[in-house]
C-alpha positions as CSV (number, residue, x, y, z in Angstrom):
1,M,19.6,19.4,12.2
2,N,19.8,18.6,15.6
3,D,22.2,15.0,15.6
4,P,20.8,13.5,12.2
5,V,19.6,9.7,12.1
6,P,20.2,8.1,8.6
7,T,17.2,6.4,7.4
8,T,15.1,5.5,4.5
9,C,11.9,7.3,3.5
10,M,9.4,5.5,3.4
11,R,7.1,7.4,1.3
12,C,7.5,5.1,-1.6
13,A,10.0,2.4,-3.4
14,V,12.1,4.1,-5.1
15,G,14.1,3.7,-0.9
16,C,15.6,7.2,-0.8
17,G,18.4,7.5,2.1
18,H,17.2,10.1,4.3
19,L,19.0,11.9,7.6
20,T,16.0,12.8,10.4
21,G,16.9,15.5,13.2
22,R,15.6,15.1,16.7
23,V,14.0,17.3,18.7
24,D,15.3,18.8,21.8
25,S,12.5,17.7,24.0
26,G,9.5,15.1,23.8
27,Y,8.2,14.1,20.5
28,G,8.3,14.2,16.8
29,I,10.7,15.2,14.3
30,D,13.5,18.2,13.7
31,G,13.8,18.2,10.3
32,V,14.7,15.9,7.3
33,R,16.7,15.8,4.0
34,G,18.4,13.3,1.7
35,D,21.8,11.6,2.8
36,V,24.5,12.1,0.3
37,A,26.2,8.7,1.6
38,H,23.3,6.7,1.2
39,P,24.0,4.8,-2.2
40,T,20.5,4.7,-3.7
41,N,19.5,8.5,-3.8
42,R,23.2,10.1,-3.3
43,G,21.4,13.0,-1.5
44,L,18.1,13.5,-3.8
45,A,14.9,13.6,-2.0
46,C,11.5,14.7,-3.0
47,S,9.2,17.6,-1.2
48,R,6.8,14.3,-0.2
49,G,8.9,12.3,1.0
50,I,10.6,15.0,3.2
51,D,6.8,16.9,3.8
52,E,5.0,13.4,4.8
53,T,8.2,12.3,7.2
54,Q,8.2,15.4,8.9
55,N,4.3,16.1,8.8
56,P,1.8,14.0,8.1
57,D,-1.2,15.0,8.3
58,G,-4.1,12.5,9.6
59,E,-5.4,12.0,13.2
60,W,-2.8,10.0,15.2
61,L,-3.9,7.0,17.3
62,T,-2.5,7.2,21.1
63,R,-4.2,5.1,23.5
64,P,-6.1,1.6,23.0
65,H,-9.8,1.4,22.2
66,V,-12.1,-1.3,22.7
67,R,-15.9,-1.1,21.4
68,Q,-18.1,-1.3,24.3
69,E,-21.9,-0.5,23.9
70,G,-21.1,0.4,20.0
71,E,-19.0,2.6,21.3
72,L,-15.0,2.8,20.5
73,R,-13.5,3.9,24.5
74,R,-10.3,4.2,25.9
75,T,-8.6,1.7,27.8
76,T,-5.2,-0.1,28.8
77,W,-2.8,-2.4,26.7
78,D,-3.4,-5.5,28.9
79,V,-7.4,-5.1,28.6
80,A,-7.0,-4.3,24.8
81,L,-4.4,-7.6,24.1
82,S,-6.7,-9.6,27.0
83,R,-10.0,-9.2,24.7
84,I,-7.8,-10.0,21.1
85,V,-6.4,-12.9,23.1
86,D,-9.7,-14.3,24.2
87,E,-11.4,-13.3,20.5
88,F,-8.8,-15.1,18.8
89,S,-8.3,-18.0,20.8
90,D,-11.7,-18.8,20.4
91,A,-12.2,-18.6,16.6
92,L,-9.1,-20.5,16.5
93,D,-10.0,-23.5,18.4
94,R,-13.1,-23.5,15.8
95,N,-11.2,-23.0,13.0
96,R,-7.4,-22.3,12.3
97,D,-8.9,-20.6,9.3
98,G,-11.3,-18.7,11.0
99,L,-9.0,-15.9,11.9
100,A,-7.7,-13.9,9.1
101,V,-4.6,-11.2,9.0
102,L,-3.8,-8.7,6.5
103,G,-0.5,-7.1,6.4
104,S,0.7,-4.0,4.9
105,G,4.1,-3.0,2.5
106,Q,3.9,-0.1,5.3
107,Q,5.9,-2.4,8.0
108,T,9.5,-2.9,8.3
109,N,10.5,-5.9,7.0
110,E,11.1,-7.8,10.5
111,A,7.7,-6.7,11.2
112,A,6.2,-8.0,8.2
113,Y,8.5,-11.2,9.2
114,A,7.0,-11.5,12.5
115,L,3.3,-11.4,11.2
116,G,3.9,-14.4,8.8
117,K,5.8,-16.6,11.2
118,L,2.9,-15.7,13.4
119,A,-0.1,-16.2,10.6
120,R,1.4,-19.2,9.3
121,G,3.2,-20.7,11.7
122,G,1.4,-20.1,14.9
123,F,-2.3,-19.7,13.6
124,G,-1.5,-21.9,10.6
125,T,-4.7,-19.8,8.4
126,R,-4.4,-19.6,4.9
127,H,-6.3,-16.3,5.2
128,Y,-3.1,-14.5,5.3
129,D,-2.2,-11.7,2.9
130,A,-1.0,-8.3,2.2
131,N,-2.2,-5.3,0.6
132,T,0.6,-5.4,-1.5
133,T,-1.2,-7.8,-3.0
134,L,-3.6,-5.4,-4.4
135,C,-1.1,-3.2,-6.5
136,M,2.1,-5.5,-7.2
137,A,1.0,-9.6,-7.6
138,S,0.4,-9.7,-11.3
139,A,3.8,-8.6,-11.7
140,V,5.3,-11.0,-9.1
141,T,3.3,-13.8,-10.7
142,A,4.7,-12.9,-14.2
143,Y,8.5,-12.9,-13.1
144,N,7.5,-16.3,-11.7
145,D,6.0,-17.4,-14.7
146,A,8.5,-15.9,-17.3
147,F,11.9,-16.5,-15.0
148,G,10.7,-18.8,-12.1
149,S,11.5,-16.1,-9.4
150,D,10.4,-12.9,-8.5
151,A,11.7,-9.1,-8.7
152,P,12.9,-7.3,-11.4
153,P,16.4,-8.0,-13.7
154,P,17.2,-4.4,-13.9
155,T,18.8,-2.2,-11.0
156,Y,18.8,1.8,-11.1
157,D,22.4,1.5,-13.0
158,D,20.7,0.2,-15.9
159,V,18.7,3.5,-16.4
160,E,21.6,5.7,-17.0
161,D,22.6,3.1,-19.8
162,A,19.1,2.9,-21.4
163,T,18.3,4.6,-24.7
164,T,14.8,4.0,-24.8
165,H,12.4,4.1,-21.9
166,V,9.1,2.6,-22.4
167,V,6.9,3.2,-19.2
168,W,3.5,1.5,-19.8
169,G,0.6,2.0,-17.4
170,A,2.8,4.1,-14.6
171,N,3.1,7.6,-13.2
172,P,6.6,7.9,-12.2
173,A,6.4,11.6,-12.0
174,V,4.0,11.7,-9.5
175,A,4.6,8.1,-7.9
176,H,8.4,8.4,-8.1
177,P,10.1,11.6,-8.4
178,V,13.5,10.6,-7.8
179,L,13.4,7.4,-9.8
180,F,11.8,10.0,-12.5
181,R,14.7,12.5,-12.4
182,W,17.0,9.7,-13.7
183,I,14.7,8.8,-16.1
184,V,14.4,11.8,-18.0
185,E,18.2,12.5,-17.4
186,S,18.7,9.1,-19.5
187,A,16.0,9.8,-21.9
188,T,17.4,13.6,-23.0
189,D,20.6,12.4,-23.4
190,G,21.3,12.2,-27.5
191,E,19.4,9.8,-29.1
192,S,17.3,8.7,-26.3
193,R,13.4,8.8,-25.6
194,L,10.5,8.4,-23.6
195,I,7.5,6.8,-24.4
196,V,4.1,7.1,-22.3
197,V,1.7,4.2,-22.9
198,D,-1.4,5.4,-20.6
199,P,-4.9,6.2,-21.2
200,V,-4.4,9.4,-19.3
201,E,-2.3,12.4,-20.4
202,T,-0.4,12.2,-17.2
203,K,2.4,14.4,-15.8
204,T,4.8,11.3,-16.8
205,A,3.0,11.6,-20.2
206,K,3.3,15.3,-20.7
207,A,7.2,14.8,-19.9
208,G,7.8,12.1,-22.7
209,D,8.7,12.1,-26.6
210,R,5.3,10.3,-27.4
211,H,2.1,9.3,-25.6
212,V,0.0,6.4,-26.6
213,A,-3.1,6.4,-25.5
214,P,-4.7,2.6,-25.2
215,E,-8.8,2.3,-24.6
216,P,-8.6,1.5,-20.5
217,G,-8.5,-2.3,-20.2
218,T,-6.7,-3.2,-23.5
219,D,-2.9,-2.8,-22.9
220,L,-3.2,-6.4,-23.6
221,A,-4.2,-6.5,-26.5
222,L,-1.5,-3.3,-27.7
223,A,1.5,-5.1,-26.2
224,R,0.5,-8.4,-28.5
225,A,0.3,-6.0,-31.6
226,V,3.5,-4.5,-30.7
227,L,5.1,-8.3,-30.6
228,A,3.1,-9.3,-33.3
229,R,4.6,-6.8,-36.0
230,V,8.4,-7.3,-34.2
231,I,7.4,-10.8,-35.9
232,E,6.2,-9.7,-39.1
233,R,9.6,-7.0,-39.5
234,G,12.2,-9.6,-38.8
235,E,13.1,-7.8,-35.7
236,V,12.6,-10.7,-33.4
237,D,16.3,-11.2,-31.4
238,E,16.4,-14.9,-33.2
239,A,20.3,-15.9,-31.1
240,F,18.6,-14.9,-27.8
241,V,15.4,-16.6,-28.1
242,E,17.3,-19.6,-29.3
243,E,20.0,-19.2,-26.1
244,A,18.2,-18.6,-23.6
245,T,13.7,-18.9,-24.0
246,T,11.9,-21.2,-24.8
247,G,7.6,-21.4,-25.3
248,F,8.4,-18.7,-28.3
249,G,6.6,-20.8,-31.1
250,A,3.7,-21.7,-28.5
251,L,3.2,-17.9,-28.2
252,R,3.4,-16.8,-32.2
253,A,0.7,-19.4,-32.7
254,E,-1.4,-17.6,-30.2
255,L,-0.8,-13.9,-31.5
256,P,-3.3,-11.7,-32.8
257,D,-2.6,-10.0,-36.2
258,P,-1.2,-6.5,-35.6
259,E,-4.0,-4.6,-37.4
260,S,-7.0,-6.1,-35.8
261,A,-4.9,-6.4,-32.4
262,A,-4.4,-2.4,-32.5
263,A,-8.0,-1.8,-33.6
264,T,-9.3,-3.4,-30.5
265,A,-6.6,-1.2,-28.1
266,G,-7.9,1.9,-30.2
267,V,-4.4,3.0,-31.8
268,S,-3.3,3.3,-35.2
269,L,-1.0,0.4,-36.5
270,A,1.3,3.8,-37.3
271,T,1.2,3.6,-32.9
272,V,2.1,0.4,-33.0
273,E,5.2,0.9,-35.6
274,A,6.6,2.9,-33.3
275,L,6.6,0.7,-30.6
276,V,8.3,-1.6,-32.3
277,D,10.8,1.2,-33.3
278,A,11.9,1.8,-30.0
279,L,12.4,-1.5,-29.3
280,R,15.2,-1.9,-31.5
281,D,17.7,0.1,-29.1
282,P,18.4,-1.0,-25.4
283,T,15.2,-0.3,-24.0
284,L,13.9,-0.4,-20.1
285,V,10.1,-1.4,-19.8
286,Y,8.5,0.2,-16.9
287,W,5.3,-0.5,-15.7
288,G,3.2,-0.1,-12.6
289,M,-0.8,-0.5,-11.4
290,G,-2.5,0.5,-14.8
291,V,-0.8,-2.9,-16.2
292,N,-1.2,-5.1,-12.8
293,Q,-4.5,-4.1,-11.7
294,S,-6.7,-5.9,-14.0
295,A,-8.5,-8.9,-14.3
296,Q,-5.8,-9.9,-16.7
297,G,-2.9,-8.2,-15.2
298,T,-0.8,-11.1,-14.6
299,D,-0.9,-11.4,-18.8
300,T,-0.7,-8.2,-19.5
301,A,2.9,-8.1,-17.0
302,G,4.0,-11.5,-19.0
303,A,3.2,-9.7,-22.3
304,L,5.5,-6.6,-21.5
305,I,8.3,-9.5,-20.4
306,D,7.8,-11.4,-23.3
307,L,8.4,-8.1,-25.7
308,C,11.9,-7.5,-23.9
309,L,12.4,-11.1,-24.4
310,A,12.0,-11.3,-27.7
311,T,14.2,-8.3,-29.0
312,G,16.4,-9.1,-26.7
313,N,16.4,-6.5,-24.2
314,M,17.9,-8.3,-21.6
315,G,20.5,-7.6,-19.8
316,P,22.5,-4.5,-18.8
317,G,20.8,-1.0,-19.4
318,S,17.4,-3.2,-20.7
319,G,15.0,-4.9,-19.8
320,P,11.3,-5.0,-17.9
321,F,11.3,-2.9,-14.8
322,S,7.5,-3.2,-12.8
323,L,7.6,0.1,-10.3
324,T,6.6,-0.6,-6.9
325,G,4.2,1.6,-4.7
326,Q,4.9,1.1,-1.0
327,A,8.2,1.1,0.4
328,N,8.5,-2.3,1.6
329,S,6.4,-3.8,-1.0
330,M,9.8,-6.1,-2.3
331,G,10.2,-6.7,1.4
332,T,6.4,-8.5,2.4
333,R,7.2,-10.4,-0.9
334,V,10.5,-11.7,0.2
335,C,10.0,-11.8,4.2
336,S,6.2,-11.9,4.7
337,S,5.3,-15.5,3.6
338,K,2.2,-14.5,2.1
339,G,2.8,-15.7,-1.4
340,S,6.3,-17.5,-0.9
341,W,8.4,-18.9,2.4
342,P,11.2,-16.2,3.4
343,G,13.8,-16.0,0.7
344,M,10.8,-16.2,-1.8
345,R,10.8,-20.4,-0.9
346,S,7.7,-21.8,-3.2
347,F,4.8,-22.2,-0.7
348,E,3.9,-25.7,-2.4
349,D,7.3,-27.6,-2.3
350,P,7.5,-29.8,0.8
351,A,11.1,-29.9,1.0
352,E,10.6,-25.9,1.7
353,R,7.7,-26.7,4.0
354,R,9.8,-28.8,6.3
355,T,12.7,-26.5,5.9
356,I,10.4,-23.3,7.0
357,A,8.8,-25.9,9.9
358,E,12.0,-27.0,11.1
359,A,13.1,-23.4,11.4
360,W,10.2,-21.7,13.0
361,G,9.7,-25.2,15.7
362,V,6.2,-25.8,14.5
363,P,4.7,-28.8,13.4
364,V,4.6,-29.1,8.9
365,E,1.0,-29.7,9.4
366,R,0.3,-26.7,10.8
367,L,1.4,-24.6,7.7
368,P,-1.3,-24.1,5.3
369,D,-1.0,-26.0,2.1
370,D,-1.9,-22.8,-0.3
371,P,-1.2,-19.8,-0.3
372,G,-5.0,-18.3,0.0
373,P,-8.0,-16.5,-1.8
374,G,-5.9,-13.2,-1.8
375,P,-7.4,-10.2,0.5
376,V,-11.2,-9.8,-1.8
377,G,-11.3,-13.1,-1.3
378,I,-10.6,-12.9,2.5
379,C,-13.3,-10.1,3.1
380,E,-15.8,-12.5,1.3
381,A,-14.6,-15.2,3.4
382,I,-15.9,-13.3,6.6
383,G,-20.1,-13.8,4.8
384,D,-19.7,-16.7,3.0
385,G,-17.0,-19.2,4.6
386,P,-15.2,-19.4,7.5
387,V,-13.9,-15.9,8.6
388,E,-14.8,-14.7,12.0
389,A,-11.6,-12.5,13.7
390,L,-9.8,-10.4,11.3
391,W,-6.6,-8.3,11.9
392,A,-5.5,-5.6,10.1
393,V,-1.5,-3.9,10.2
394,A,-1.3,-1.0,8.4
395,T,-3.6,-1.1,5.9
396,N,-6.9,0.4,5.4
397,P,-9.2,-2.8,3.9
398,A,-12.6,-0.2,4.5
399,A,-11.4,2.4,1.9
400,G,-8.5,0.0,0.0
401,L,-10.9,-2.6,-0.8
402,P,-12.7,-2.5,-4.5
403,D,-17.0,-2.4,-4.0
404,A,-16.0,-0.7,-0.7
405,S,-19.5,-0.7,0.6
406,A,-19.8,-4.5,0.5
407,A,-16.5,-4.8,2.2
408,R,-17.5,-2.8,4.7
409,E,-21.0,-4.2,5.9
410,R,-18.5,-7.7,5.7
411,L,-16.1,-6.2,8.1
412,R,-18.4,-4.9,10.5
413,E,-19.8,-8.8,10.9
414,T,-16.2,-10.0,12.3
415,F,-14.2,-9.3,15.0
416,L,-12.1,-6.6,13.9
417,V,-8.6,-5.8,15.4
418,V,-7.1,-2.5,14.0
419,Q,-3.3,-2.2,14.6
420,D,-2.3,1.3,13.2
421,A,-0.5,4.6,13.6
422,F,-4.2,7.0,12.3
423,H,-7.3,6.6,12.7
424,T,-8.5,5.1,9.2
425,D,-11.8,4.0,7.5
426,T,-11.3,0.8,9.0
427,T,-10.6,2.2,12.4
428,E,-14.2,3.4,12.7
429,L,-15.4,0.0,12.1
430,A,-12.7,-1.5,14.8
431,D,-13.7,-3.5,17.9
432,V,-10.3,-3.1,18.8
433,V,-7.7,-0.5,17.6
434,L,-4.1,-0.8,18.6
435,P,-1.8,2.7,18.1
436,A,1.7,1.4,16.2
437,A,4.9,3.4,15.7
438,T,5.2,5.2,12.0
439,W,7.9,6.7,10.7
440,G,10.7,8.3,12.2
441,E,9.4,6.0,15.4
442,S,10.2,2.5,14.0
443,D,13.1,0.6,14.0
444,G,14.4,-2.1,11.3
445,T,15.2,-2.5,7.7
446,A,13.4,-2.0,4.0
447,M,13.6,-3.0,0.7
448,N,13.1,-1.3,-2.2
449,M,12.0,-1.7,-6.0
450,E,15.7,-2.6,-7.0
451,R,16.3,-5.2,-4.3
452,R,18.1,-3.1,-1.8
453,I,17.9,-3.4,1.8
454,S,18.5,-0.6,3.9
455,R,17.8,0.6,7.8
456,V,15.1,2.2,8.9
457,R,15.9,3.7,12.0
458,P,13.8,6.2,14.9
459,A,14.8,9.7,15.4
460,S,11.8,10.4,17.7
461,D,10.5,8.4,21.2
462,L,7.6,7.0,21.4
463,A,4.6,8.4,22.8
464,P,4.0,6.7,26.4
465,A,0.9,4.1,24.9
466,V,1.9,3.8,21.1
467,R,3.9,0.6,20.9
468,T,5.8,-0.8,17.4
469,D,4.3,-3.3,15.1
470,L,6.7,-5.7,15.6
471,D,6.0,-5.3,19.4
472,I,3.1,-5.7,19.2
473,I,3.1,-8.4,17.1
474,T,5.7,-10.7,19.0
475,S,3.3,-9.9,21.9
476,I,0.1,-11.6,20.7
477,G,2.2,-14.3,19.6
478,E,3.7,-15.0,22.8
479,A,0.5,-15.3,24.7
480,L,-1.2,-17.1,21.8
481,V,1.6,-19.9,20.6
482,P,4.4,-19.6,24.0
483,G,7.8,-19.6,22.3
484,L,7.1,-19.0,18.5
485,F,9.5,-16.1,19.4
486,P,12.6,-16.6,21.2
487,A,13.7,-13.3,19.4
488,T,11.5,-10.3,19.6
489,E,14.2,-7.2,19.2
490,P,14.5,-6.1,15.2
491,E,18.2,-7.1,14.6
492,A,17.7,-10.6,16.1
493,V,14.6,-10.7,13.7
494,F,16.2,-9.6,11.2
495,D,18.9,-12.0,11.6
496,E,16.8,-14.8,11.8
497,F,14.9,-14.0,8.5
498,A,18.5,-14.1,6.9
499,A,19.6,-16.8,7.7
500,L,16.5,-18.4,6.8
501,T,16.9,-17.2,3.5
502,A,20.9,-18.8,2.8
503,G,20.5,-20.5,-0.3
504,T,17.6,-19.0,-1.8
505,D,16.8,-16.2,-4.7
506,A,17.0,-14.0,-2.8
507,D,19.6,-14.5,-0.3
508,C,20.0,-12.1,2.1
509,S,22.0,-14.1,4.6
510,G,25.2,-11.8,4.1
511,V,23.6,-9.0,5.4
512,S,23.6,-8.0,8.8
513,Y,23.2,-4.4,10.9
514,D,26.4,-3.7,10.8
515,R,27.1,-4.1,7.1
516,L,24.5,-1.6,7.1
517,R,25.8,0.3,9.6
518,E,28.8,0.7,7.4
519,E,27.3,0.4,3.5
520,R,23.7,2.3,4.4
521,A,22.3,-0.3,1.9
522,V,23.3,-3.7,0.0
523,R,21.4,-5.3,-2.9
524,W,20.3,-9.2,-2.8
525,P,21.3,-11.8,-3.2
526,A,24.0,-10.9,-0.7
527,P,25.2,-14.7,0.3
528,S,28.0,-13.5,2.0
529,A,29.4,-10.2,3.8
530,K,31.1,-8.9,0.8
531,S,29.0,-9.8,-1.8
532,A,26.0,-7.9,-3.7
533,G,23.4,-8.7,-6.1
534,G,23.4,-6.8,-9.5
535,Y,21.5,-7.5,-12.8
536,R,20.0,-11.0,-12.0
537,Y,20.3,-14.0,-14.5
538,H,23.3,-12.8,-16.0
539,D,27.0,-14.2,-15.0
540,D,29.7,-13.2,-16.8
541,G,27.3,-13.3,-20.4
542,D,25.8,-16.4,-19.5
543,W,21.9,-16.2,-18.7
544,S,20.6,-18.8,-15.9
545,F,17.2,-18.8,-15.3
546,R,15.5,-19.9,-12.1
547,T,12.8,-22.6,-14.1
548,P,13.7,-26.3,-14.5
549,S,15.2,-25.8,-17.7
550,G,17.5,-22.9,-17.0
551,R,15.5,-20.8,-20.0
552,A,12.9,-17.5,-19.6
553,R,9.6,-18.6,-20.4
554,F,7.5,-16.8,-23.0
555,S,3.6,-16.6,-22.1
556,T,0.4,-17.3,-24.1
557,G,-2.2,-14.7,-22.7
558,T,-4.3,-13.0,-25.4
559,H,-6.9,-9.9,-25.0
560,A,-10.2,-11.3,-23.5
561,G,-12.5,-8.1,-23.1
562,V,-13.1,-6.2,-20.6
563,P,-14.8,-7.4,-17.4
564,E,-17.6,-4.7,-17.0
565,P,-17.9,-3.4,-20.7
566,T,-20.1,0.1,-20.8
567,D,-23.9,-0.4,-22.1
568,E,-26.6,2.1,-22.5
569,S,-27.1,2.5,-18.7
570,Y,-23.5,2.6,-18.1
571,P,-22.4,4.4,-20.9
572,L,-18.2,6.1,-19.6
573,T,-15.7,3.9,-18.3
574,L,-13.9,4.5,-15.1
575,T,-10.0,4.9,-14.3
576,T,-8.1,5.5,-11.1
577,G,-4.8,7.5,-10.5
578,R,-2.4,8.8,-8.2
579,E,-2.6,12.2,-7.4
580,S,0.8,14.3,-6.8
581,D,0.6,14.5,-3.3
582,G,-1.9,11.7,-2.5
583,Y,-0.8,8.5,0.0
584,N,-2.2,5.2,-0.6
585,T,-5.6,6.0,0.9
586,G,-5.2,9.2,1.9
587,I,-4.9,9.3,5.9
588,R,-1.9,10.4,6.3
589,S,-1.7,12.8,2.9
590,R,-4.7,14.4,2.9
591,D,-5.4,18.2,4.0
592,G,-9.1,19.7,3.9
593,D,-12.0,18.1,4.2
594,A,-11.9,14.7,4.0
595,A,-15.8,14.3,3.5
596,S,-15.7,16.8,0.4
597,A,-16.8,15.2,-2.7
598,V,-14.1,13.6,-4.9
599,V,-12.9,15.2,-7.8
600,A,-13.7,13.7,-11.0
601,R,-11.3,14.4,-14.4
602,V,-13.7,14.7,-17.1
603,N,-12.9,15.1,-21.1
604,P,-15.1,18.5,-22.8
605,D,-16.3,16.2,-25.3
606,T,-17.6,13.7,-22.6
607,V,-19.9,16.5,-20.8
608,E,-21.0,17.9,-23.9
609,R,-22.2,14.9,-25.1
610,L,-24.5,13.9,-21.9
611,N,-25.6,17.0,-21.9
612,G,-26.5,16.9,-25.4
613,E,-28.3,13.7,-25.2
614,A,-30.0,14.7,-21.7
615,E,-31.4,17.5,-23.7
616,S,-32.5,15.4,-27.0
617,A,-34.0,13.0,-24.3
618,G,-35.9,15.7,-22.4
619,E,-37.4,17.1,-25.6
620,A,-38.5,13.6,-26.7
621,S,-39.9,12.7,-23.5
622,P,-41.9,15.7,-22.1
623,A,-42.9,15.6,-18.6
624,D,-46.5,14.2,-17.7
625,E,-49.6,16.2,-18.0
626,G,-49.3,18.0,-14.1
627,E,-46.5,16.9,-13.3
628,A,-44.2,20.0,-12.3
629,G,-40.4,19.2,-14.0
630,E,-38.0,20.4,-15.8
631,A,-40.0,20.3,-19.3
632,E,-42.8,22.7,-17.3
633,T,-40.1,24.9,-16.0
634,G,-37.8,25.4,-19.0
635,E,-34.8,24.5,-16.5
636,K,-32.9,21.7,-17.4
637,A,-29.7,20.2,-14.9
638,A,-26.7,19.6,-16.7
639,I,-23.2,18.6,-15.9
640,A,-21.0,21.5,-15.5
641,A,-17.5,21.9,-14.5
642,D,-16.7,22.5,-11.0
643,E,-19.9,21.7,-9.9
644,T,-21.4,18.5,-8.2
645,A,-22.9,15.3,-9.8
646,C,-23.6,12.2,-9.2
647,L,-21.8,9.5,-10.5
648,T,-22.7,6.0,-10.8
649,S,-22.1,2.1,-11.1
650,R,-23.5,-1.3,-10.5
651,R,-21.9,-0.8,-6.7
652,G,-23.1,2.5,-5.7
653,S,-23.2,5.8,-6.3
654,I,-20.7,8.7,-5.0
655,P,-20.9,12.9,-5.3
656,V,-18.3,13.7,-7.1
657,R,-17.2,17.4,-8.4
658,V,-16.2,17.7,-12.2
659,T,-13.4,18.7,-13.2
660,V,-12.9,19.5,-16.9
661,D,-9.8,18.0,-18.6
662,T,-8.9,17.1,-21.7
663,A,-6.1,15.1,-20.3
664,V,-8.5,12.4,-20.0
665,P,-9.8,10.5,-22.8
666,A,-13.2,11.3,-23.9
667,G,-15.5,8.5,-22.9
668,T,-13.5,8.0,-19.6
669,V,-13.8,9.5,-16.1
670,W,-11.1,9.6,-14.0
671,L,-11.0,9.2,-9.6
672,P,-8.2,9.9,-7.6
673,I,-7.2,6.5,-5.7
674,H,-6.4,8.4,-2.4
675,R,-10.5,8.6,-1.9
676,G,-12.4,6.0,-0.4
677,A,-15.2,6.8,-1.8
678,T,-13.8,5.8,-5.6
679,N,-14.1,2.2,-4.7
680,E,-17.7,2.8,-3.6
681,L,-17.6,2.2,-7.4
682,T,-14.8,-0.6,-8.3
683,L,-15.4,-3.7,-9.8
684,P,-14.8,-6.7,-7.2
685,V,-13.5,-9.0,-9.5
686,T,-9.7,-10.3,-9.6
687,D,-6.8,-11.7,-11.5
688,P,-7.5,-15.4,-11.3
689,R,-3.9,-16.4,-11.0
690,S,-2.4,-13.0,-8.4
691,D,-5.9,-12.4,-6.7
692,E,-5.2,-8.8,-7.5
693,P,-8.6,-6.9,-8.4
694,N,-9.2,-5.0,-11.7
695,Y,-9.4,-1.6,-9.9
696,K,-9.1,0.7,-13.6
697,Q,-11.4,-0.4,-15.6
698,C,-15.4,-0.3,-14.7
699,A,-18.6,1.1,-16.1
700,V,-20.3,4.0,-15.1
701,A,-22.6,6.8,-15.5
702,L,-22.5,10.3,-14.8
703,E,-25.3,12.2,-14.0
704,P,-26.2,15.6,-13.5
705,T,-27.7,17.3,-10.1
706,T,-28.8,21.3,-9.0
707,D,-26.9,21.0,-5.9
708,G,-24.4,19.6,-3.6
709,V,-26.7,18.5,-1.3
710,A,-29.0,16.9,-4.2
711,A,-26.0,15.2,-5.1
712,E,-25.2,13.5,-1.6
713,E,-28.6,13.0,-1.6
714,Q,-29.4,11.0,-5.2
715,A,-25.7,9.0,-4.4
716,R,-27.1,7.4,-1.0
717,T,-30.5,6.4,-2.9
718,K,-29.2,5.7,-6.6
719,P,-30.6,2.3,-7.3
720,T,-27.4,-0.6,-8.1
721,A,-27.7,-3.7,-10.0
722,D,-28.2,-5.7,-6.8
723,D,-31.6,-3.4,-5.8
């Protein structure tokens, strides 16, 4: 490996250190391996992170494009930026909320900070958010509810010390391989155990000591059943609850009885008892998208935190630990001004608003009054509100938003700017496309899920017409809001951000590029050049939470049903999840034909039942006399393994390739999140507090067809609820 460059893997949020080799000439990377000097992974690395850093799939963007006469055509940066500045200026002149901005958890901290500074302090728009809201917003809201501050209390150091590992609605064996290795090593030590709660028998579940399979969308009912039984059995840590919490009495009054809540979740009381038993020992409760991506995601994440509080599972070797998907989702939360001001300053606090306005040199009244409606609400505001221009940076809303067909139609109605390294579903709709740098080409920092900041360094030069996210953002900012960016280089932008966090819950003011050069990574809060964060809220045996009372707060949410129950027309439940080698919407990880049918995993009992019902219906209702059809010929279409069928929800229909899989429960259809077609079906209902969509459950119907062409035609013409 030539002249290896120490950097951070941007594949997931574990935050592994990599060494990336330079090529002798031209553009590209000459090898990637784990960095033994990095304090996060100590040389460990997964094949996904290495492969997608060195050889990502996808169609690279190498030149700016502008839509002319209905077609995207190559152009110069001057022409592209001039078009953007004119259109954005016109939109802002009419209504500052008429310009929307969507950022990403794939940007560096510096780019995320600059984009938020421009959107909030330069444009003043409330229609600004990031794709991290689609995966982590419910956990963020629950942490703030409970602790008065975002981010998990534990760190990776606590994994080894835990006795029980409960992985709830997450699949780290697929999503976070290096972290999962640590979990398994700890769980197989002595009396330790791994319990996995997931409707589907995932790769993680197969590695566990016990798999608990609730009905999709009933996690909150199960969590409340466990807590109710903890109380009945006298397993509450009364001393911790009395010393460090508030609101337990109110929660206790709202709890259902364990038997009825377990029945709602579709599990036995014995299963609930097993979870109660496990919580007696030092326990880490991990969760992911299976919890967050729900209409009750905030309540469910809060219920998992409540389990930790009630059983005293707080402190080293225990606690609530949300698993973040995108590499810099945490950085987006801390830096980007999407839901809080930099340093997690309260968005609504007048004093914090004045601090931000003074630091940025803008009038305080320019800052929006609220964080906005979330990505789904922003898209809806294109047709139903003031949004007439949208700028998407390193995100693919045309494929990633729920009810994707409706989202694409709205995106077509706006002036759309897409800034990305690769051609995506969204660039197809864009009026201007800006080619941006990706991993191995960008300079800056990132934050992993345990709050560690580390450097992201380029190992390759940029192609001549490609620019970094930070360069593009500050160039547009300077053209529209002159003087907003006195600092435009990554190190200077980081210093500006870090200074703004001084004294906050996410204090990064003691972190610098020089320090990161020496230490590789530093965990916040780090208020001085020698300090670094550890387990949060726990100092010298005393608890101090960031709430007005200084105590952690219990929540009171209870299961309120699923937003879209099955019925006779849509008798199955769709749920979604990760594939081993899939990345987000699949743009840089998909090999093979992107237009091929999505693979749908279905339990064999479901296939047998649907075919039996179809056969019975055919026998009961023969074809009308004179009509050619199945009843006359004796040929009946059936759903079959490795054949194409049509999967339909109230929002759309898609062709799917059926795979029979006993890991998927009867009555459920599993689709990968990495295919845009999946979101043709998903439900745009969101959590009312976090704005995170309900991706994990909706009602669908699976119907047979005779061949692939027929399936595609059937999917295009299938009536939906809106027809």
